N, C-alpha and C positions, 0 to 999 in steps of 0.2 A: 503493501500499500502505500502512496504519497501524499503526503497532508501539506497541507500549506495554512497558515496561521499569520495576520499583520500585526505585526509590532512583541510579540513573542514567539516561544515554543510549540509546537502543535502535539494533540495525543491523539490516538483513535481510538479509544475502546474505556475512557471512562466509567461509561453508562453501559447497559444493553439498548440503548435507543440511540447511542451514536456508532455503539458499533454494527445494527438493523444499518443504519443509513448510509454509513463506509461500503457495506458490502453492497448494498442496493444501487450504489453508482457504477454504471457499466460504462462510459465514457466522459472522456476529459478534453476541456478546451479551456482558452483562453478565460469564455464568457464566464462558465459555470465558474471558475477558480474567481472570477468578477464579483460574482453573484453574494460567492458565501467564501469568502476566508479564512472560514473554521471546516472546513470539508476536507475527507478522504475519497480516494480514486483509487481503485486498480492497477495498476503499472503497465503500461502496456511494453510491446516488444522494444518499439521507437515512437518518440514524442518531439513536439517541437511546438511550443509554446513563445507568445510574443505580447507582453503588456507594452504600451505607450504609455508616456506620464501625463496623457488625459484620461490613462483608466485608473492607474495605483495613486496614494498617496507617497512624496516625498521621503517614507521611513522605511523601516527594517522587513525585509518578508522572509520570513524562515519556513524551510519546507526539508520535511525527515521523511524516511525513509523506512518503514518497518516489515522485517519479514515474520509475517506470523504475529496475526491481532486476537485477542482476548483475552480471558482473566488466564492461561496458560502462559500468557508474552511473559511475562514477570517471574514465572514459577521455579523454580532451581531444579533443575531434569537429571536424571544420575547419567543420561547419556542422549545427546543431540541429532536424531538421525533424519531433523526436517533437512531441504535440498538448497544448499548453499548458493547465491546469486551474484552475478562481478556487475557492476556496472562502469556507463562513464559517462558524466554529465559536463557540458562546458557552458558557462552562464554567464555571457555578455549586459553590461550593463553603459551606454549610451547617455550621454549629458547633452542638452544645450551648452555652447561655449558662452555665450551670455545670456546670465540672468532675465534679463527683460526679456527674451526672446524663448517662446516657447509651445508647445505643439508636440505634434508626433512628429514633423519636417521641420522642426525648430524656426518657424515664419509665423507663429502668433505674437503680435506684438503685447507684450505686460506692461498697464501703467500702474508705477508705485504710485500710491496716496502718499500724502506728508501730513504726519499727524504731529499734533500738541496738546499738552494738556491745555482746556480751558479755564481752571478752576473748577470751586462747589458750587452744586446745588444743593443747598441749606434747607433745613425747616428748624422746629423748633425744639429738636432732639426729646419731645416726650414719648411718651407711649402713643399718643393719638397720631402722633405726625411724624415725620420722617426723617430717619437720620441724615450728616451729613454727608455728601456724596461726592463726587470729584470724575469731571468727565475730559474723555480725549475724544477729541474731532478729527478726523482725518479728511481733505478733502483731494482732487486731484489736481494735477502742480498745474492744466492750464486752469483758467476762469471756468471754460465752456469747454464743452466737447459734443461733435455733432456726428454723426454717421449714419449713411441711409437706411433704408427700407429694404431690412433682410438683413443688414451688415452688425457684426458681435463685438462689442469693445469688451477687454480682459481687464481688470482691476485688482490689485492685491495689496494687501497691507498684514499688520503682524499686531495679534496679542500679548500684551509682554504678563500684566497681569491678571488674577481671577477678577472674572468682569459678571455684573449683574446681568446687561441687557446690551445688545448689539441691535442701532437702526440706521438703517439704511434709508436714504431718500435723496430724492433731484430735486434741486431747485434750477427757479428759472426757465421752465421749457420751454422753448421756443424751435417753430415751424421757419424752416430755412427753404428761400430768402426770406430778407428782416420784412418785405412789403406784402408777403402773404397774407392773406385775410382770412381765418379759417377754425375751424373747432378743432382746437387741439385734445379734447378730452376723447377724441375718437382713436389716438395713439394709442396701444396699447407697448407699455415699455416695459418689458419684460426682464424681471432681475433674476438670476439664478447665484446661490451660493455656495461656495464648499470650502470642506476645514482639508487641507493637504495635497490639495489637488486641483486642476482646472477644471470649474465644472460647464458642463455641455446640456443644454436642452437634453438631453436624454438621462441627463447622467448629472444628479445634484445635490446639496442636501435640504436644500429649502428654496423656494421660489416664490414670487411673487409680480402683481404688475403695480409699478413703482407710481403711474401716472394715477393710479387708485387709489393709491397706499403706501406710507411707510414698511416696509420689509423690517418685523421686529424679531428678533434672535435671541429668546431667553435662555439666560448661562453658556455663552459660546463655550466651547473651550478655548486654551491659551496655545496659540503657536499660531504659523501665516493661514489668509484665509483667501480666497479667491473670488471674485465676483463677476461675472458677466452680463452685459447688458447688451440685450435682444430688441429690437424696435421692428415694428412692420405695421402694416395696414396704414401707411402713414397718405393721408388723406386731406382737402379741405373743402370745404362750401363754397360755391361763386354762385351764386345765382341760382341755389338748388342741387347744380349739381356735382360730380366728383371729379376733379384733377390731382395728379399727381402732385406732391410736394419734395425737393430733391431732398432734405433733410432733420433730422430733430436734431436741436444742439440743448443740451441743460448741463447742471455742474454737477457731480454728485458728493452727498455729505455721508457720513460714517463717524457716527455716535458711540463711544464704547462708555457706559456707565459703571463707574468701579466703586466701591463699598468704602470707607475706612477701615485702617489695620485692625483686623478683631474683627468684624462686624462681617455679615454678608447676608445672603438671602431677600427675599421681597421687600424692598424697601429698606434694606440693610439694618433688618430689624433682629437677627441674627445672631448668636455670637459664634465665632469663627478661632479655631485653635492650631496653629502648627504646632505639628506633633515633633517630638526629637527623638534621634536613630540614637538606639544605645546598641550596642555591640553585646552580645551573647560573648563569655566568656568562654577560651577552650573547645572552640565553634568552628566549623566551617566556615568558608568566607562568605560577606552579603548577610549572616542570616543575625538576626537582632530583635527588637522588639523596638513600640513606638509611645511617648510617654507625652503629656503636656507640661509647660515647660512652667518648673512651679508649681504643680500639681502635686493632690494629694496621692502620694508613693504607695503602694500597701508591698511593705516590708523590701525583700529586694527582689520581687516578682516583677510579673509586664504588668497586674493590674494597678489601675484608679478608679478611686471612686467619681461618679457624672455628676452626683445630686449636686455639688458647688460650680461644674461647668455648666449644667444647662441654662438654654437663653429663657427669660422668664419674662419674652413677650408673645404672644399668640395672638395669630391671624383669624380676626372672626370670634376668637375669645377658644374654639377649640382645639387648636394643635398649637404646638411651637417644633421650630426645627435649632439643632447644631449641627455643625461641621467641624471633621475633624481633618485637617490635612497633611499629607505623609509624603514623602519623596520614596522613589524605589531606583536603588542608584544604574548607572547604566552598566550592563553584563551580570546584572540580577535576574535577567528575566525569566529565567529557570527557577526561581526561588515560588513559596506559595504562602502566600496574603492567607493569616489567620486569623479571623475576628470572633469574639468572645462576650455575651450577655452572660451575667450569672445576677441574680435576686433572690430577696428573702420571699416575696411574694409573686402575683402573677404579673407580668410585664407588660405595660401599654406600650412598646417600643416598634415603629418599623425601620428598616436599615437602608438605607438607600447609597449604594459605590457606585464613581463614575472615573475614567479616566480623563484627566486636562481640565475638566469643568467640573462645576457643580451641579449635582443632582438634584433632579426634584421628582415632582410626581408620573411627569410624562418625557424626562431625559434620564436616562438610568443603564447602565452597563448590565448589573445585577443587584437583586433589590431580596429582603426576608419582609414578608408580611405575617407571616404566621405559620405552621407546619404544613398547612396544607397549601397558602401560595406565595411562592418565591419562585427564584429563577433555577428551580431544578431542573428544565429541560437544558438547560444551556450543559454545553461541553465542560465547560470549566468552572462550575460552582459545585460545591458537595455542603451538604448537608451533614452533620453528623447529630447524633440524639438530643434533639433541641427538645424542648419542652415551654409549658406556660412560664418557669424559670429560670428558661435557660437556652440560649441562644447560638449554636457553633457550628460556623460554619467555613471553608476555604473558598480560595479564589486560585484556581490551579494555572502554575506557571505565567504568572500575573504580570502587565506589562511594566515595563520602565517608566518614567515621569510621576507627574503628582497625582496623585490618589487622594479624593475627596469623598469622605466616611460621611453621611447626615443622618442623624437621626431621627425620625420624628415621632414626638411622643402626645399620643392624645390625651389630651386632659378636660375630658368633662366635667369635672369638679372645678378648675381653675388649682389643683394643688397636686404641685409638679415632684415637691417633696415625697410620694408617697412609696416607702421602701429605699430598703438600700441596694443601690445596683453600680456593681462595679463593671467594669472594660475591660477588655485586652484585642490589643492590635500588636500581631508580630512577623516575620518577614522567616518561615520555615527553609528547611531545605526539603524537606518529607513528609506527605500529611500523617496524622495521626503517628508519627515516628514508625511506620509502616506498620503500624494495629501491633507492633510488637512479635510478630510475625517474617519478620525480614531487616536486610541491613542495609540503612541510608545509603547510598556509592553515591559522588560526584563528579564529573567529566567537563569538559570544554567541548564546545560545539563545534565545526572542521573550521570556524574562522580560528577559532582560538579568541575571542573576545566577550562570550559569553558563558558564566559557569550554570552548569544545572546540576538535576540531581534524581533520582529513580531509586524504586523498591528494589531490591533483587531480594525475592520474596523465597521463603523453604520450601521446602518438599511437597508439604500440606496443603500451603496456601496462593494463590494469585489473584492478578488484580494492579491497578497502577499503584491500591495502596497494600495488598497485602490483606485487604480484609475480605477475601470471598476463600471460604474452604473449599479446597476442590478435592481432597482426598480428608475422610474422616478419621476419626484417631483410633475405633478399628479395623477400619480398613489399612488405615497406616502399618498397625500391628500385622497384619494379614502375610501386608505385601513384603513388610520386613521378615519374617520368620520363613516366607517361601526363597527369598533371595538368598539369604544364607544357609536356611537348613538345606537349601539342592546341592548347597556345593558338597553333600556328605557323598556324595555320589564318586567324588575323588577317591573313595574307599575303596572301589573295586579296582580301578587299575595298579592303585599301589600294590593293595592284598595282594593280586598277581606276578606284580613284578618283584615285590619280596618271598614271595613261595620260590621265585625261579631265579632267584638268588641274585638279580636285576637291581645290585643295589642304588646307583645312579638313578636307573628310572624310576626308584623305588622314593627317593629323595624328592627327584621332581614334581611327583603326583601328589606326596604330603603336604611338602611346603606349597604346591600351588592351593590346592583345596583349601587351607588352611588361609595361607592369604586373599584367597577370592573372597571367605567368609570374613575378615575381619577389613575388608576394603568394602564389600555392601554393609556389613554393621556401622561402619563412619560413613557412608553415603543416606544413607535413610535417617540420620542422625541418633542413632543408639549408643553408640560408642567407640574414641575415635584411640587407637594403641598407638601410633602414631599418627605424625602430618597426615593430609588426605592425599597430598602428592606423591608423597611415599608409598604409602597404601597402593596406590594407582599405579605407579609404576610398577611396585611389584606385582601386582593382579596381574597385568600386559603381558610383563615379562615372562612371566611364571606359566602361564598360558600359553602363549607364544614355544616358550621352549618345550611342555609339556606334547604340544602337537609335533613338533617335529623327535622330541624320542623317541615317539612311538613309532614314525616311519624307521628311523634307521633302529630300532628293536627289530626289525623285521629280516635285518642282513644277519648273517654269520659271518663276519669278520671279526679278524683276533679284537681281541680290547684297547689296543695301542690304536688304531683306528677307529673304534669309534672314540675313544677321549679326546681325536681331534678334530674329527668332524662335532663333538660338542664344544669345542673350543671355538670354534668358528661358527655357528650356529647360535652360542650364547653372544658372541660380539653382535652379530648380526642383528637378533632379535633385540638386546640391549637396545641399540641405537631405534627399531620400531619402536621402542615402546617409551622414550624419552624424550620423540618429536610425533606428535599427533598422531597418541596412540589408538584415538577410539575411531578415525578412520574408517570405512566398511573397507578400503580395500585393502587393508593389512591381511586382514583373513584370506586373500588371495595368496596376500605373497608369500603369507607363512604355508599355506599346502604348499606354494608351489617349491619352497626350501625345504618342506621334508619331502617330497619327488623326489628333487633333485639329489638332497641325499642317500637316500634307497637307489637311485640309481646311483652313485657313486660309491654303493657299500657295493652293488653288485657287479661293479667294474673291477672293482678294487678283487674281489672276492674271486672272479674269472681270470684275473690276469695270476694271481696266486697260485692257481691250480693249475696252468697250463706254461709255467714259467719253466718247467722242468725240457717241456718240449723243443728248447732252442736247438737249431741245425742251422748250416746255409743256405744258403739263397738256393742253389739250385736242388738241393732234395726239400728244402721246403716248397717248391714248386711243386718237384717230381709228385709230391705229398697231396697235395693240395688239388693236383690233376686226377686223379685218384680218392680222393678223400669220396666215403658215402655218404652225402651230402643227408640224404631222407631221412639215413639211420641215426644220423646225430640230433637233426631237428626231434623226431621224436624220442631219441633219450633226453632232447632238453626240457622238451612239454611235459613227458613224466616224471622229471627229477621236478620241477614247478610243481605237479602236482601234488605229486608227494610231500611239496615242504611244508604245504598251510593244508587246513582245516577249512575246507571252500562254504561251509555254513557260517562259521563264524565271521568268516569275509562278507559275504551278503549279509549277515545282519549288520556287522561294523557297517556297511557304507550305507546302510538304511536307517541306522541312528547317525551316521555325518548329514544326509539327505533330511533328517528332519530337524537337526542340528542349522545347518542351512537355512529350512522354512522360519523355524522360528528367531532368527535374525532377520532375515526379511519382513519379517510380520512386526519388527519393535518400532513401537513409535512415545510418544511421550508420556500420553496415558496408559497402552497397554503394556509398556517397560517393562514392569516388574515380572508378569507373567510371562511372557515367551523369553525374558533371561532367565528366567528357572528352568524354564524348557531347554532350554537353550546349556545349563547346566550340567544338568541330566544327560539330555542326549551326544554332548561332546565329551565325558567320560564314559558314557556308556561306548562310545564308538570304540575310544580308546580301549579298555577293555575288552572287549571281541575283537578288536584287531591282533592286541596283546596274545589272548585264547589263541586263535588263528595257526600261529607259527607252531609248524610240529616240532618238538626238541627233539635231538637225537643223541646217542652217548658218543662220545669221541673217542676216538683211537687214536690217542698220537695226537696229530691235527688234523686229523680224517675223522670224518662220520664214517657211518659204512655204505649211507647210500653214496657217499662223494668219493669211496673206492670202489664202487660199482662201475660208479660212472666214467672214473678213472681206467679203469680195466679195459672198459667198453673203448673207448676211444685208442688206447695201446695196443689193440688187436686188431682194430680196422686199421688203423698203420700199417701195422707189422703185415698184415695179410695183404696192403698194396703194395708193401716193398718186396 
């Protein structure tokens, strides 16, 4: 899956709803990404997407690639059998060299408005009036702006402080030429406003006809704003007939109404607090909590009392608003904003959060009213254990910049000091400390500029916060028993090797079964006698050795040669076990090494038995010409048939096939059952192959069978001579 998000890191599977939406998306194009920047899509084999500066804001755009989605994505797995993918990405960002020229082809002129503070708009300062307000006035550089029918002009200005309202209007609206006599009220002067990017008639945040009334934006965001003016239906009435007018002229005026320091909200009547950042001791970077400057702090915790901070002015006597501002620093977009409220009685608070501007009943990014009314449908809003006396939620992978948390206190009795209510706002790395079922890991994004955290859950839990139980306690117990106890099958080949006094093989099988049991006991979280890495190496290495030792045991070469082959195999398998031990191709490599060892053993045996038949070149050629090859081949087949018990050979191959099938069927969910079958099948296969070898009594250095075989060869050669 590929996921996009504007301003912070994406997540594909926070909730079952978001996962279903991600899996239901079938195609990917720039228009889809533009419509919803918090969506995930299946990754096609090849994709090309182009977004112009008319479509996206001049901010950070994150995209993430996820191989596998769902609760098991964060679950700690015993072994990974999922398919691995490689990809190559080429991302190019092209910008206009001149700030005043924008658009897809950098051919659209942007006129920067000049802004200046115009003084205070004051009231009586009482509860029934308005508090002192300041105004920033922005105008176009030229006294008037003129453009024709269907022509668009674009303006830009920047809001530097938290603003109560933004009003866009035109003054001195006139028709050109100046001697025109007509009704300017028939003109449509459409205004399109957008935050952070160029507005279009089809893509904008706010719009209105400035010829009818000014465009008022409540609680605009801090940052760069763009305004486009489009005039059309330019006409005038002359003697009751309509005739075209060449241009319309006007003066553009933008008013930013700001509240005094410490005030915010409607009429600047509410309290506003800039929270101070307090870094946590002995924590990862950016982990911190927020406190009001000089507020009533409870011991060393991140809690503070709300009572002394609440606004005492209500709108219509029904509710009060209190605003808290906090800064999420650059590079901390991978953190999670944690907000908690606790009270000793039922709370009458609503919470609204917004990035970059003040929240309200109609403008918010996330909100909480009660347990049944909140931003629960949002991918990045997670509500925990909330009740009438407690509110606890996270904003996941919070965006960088200024955040505004507003408390709306519903006060029907006029008393806002009822109950003791405390509030806590903190920036944490992993939500809910991974529910105490995992470890919080930190990493950097591909650019190295943003730190983010994620939960690595244990074997039994999954989800982005490890809160989803994937394996029950009873299920975990049965899985542990199966994976550990199935290694008891190593007793079979170990017993047979000890009975045949093959002590090297007995040690390998015995230690292999023990190390595998200890490794899986550590892997399932039962007990770790050594470190996990050491136990994993021992398990795979000795398993490889056990397989190859079975092949070598089937030869009848001297112990000197066996020790040499065992040494070479030990070195090769140790290298395989220390480098990517869990890859599936190792099974084929080990079987190949074992078969090669068996072939080498037979070649050594063949060369040893026939080294006494040395002769001159002429004599050898003469003997080869008269050699009864059919008789020799028949004797060789008879020898091979007498050397093995073929019923056990067949049983060994059946068990080996079962082991291969179980290995192929292993997945993250069914690993425990099929890997347990693998243990039993692979050790049973070794046992059957060991039993298939016919043990003969040595007479010197030769077995009776070998002697008969040698005499047959000598007799045939002498007859030919």
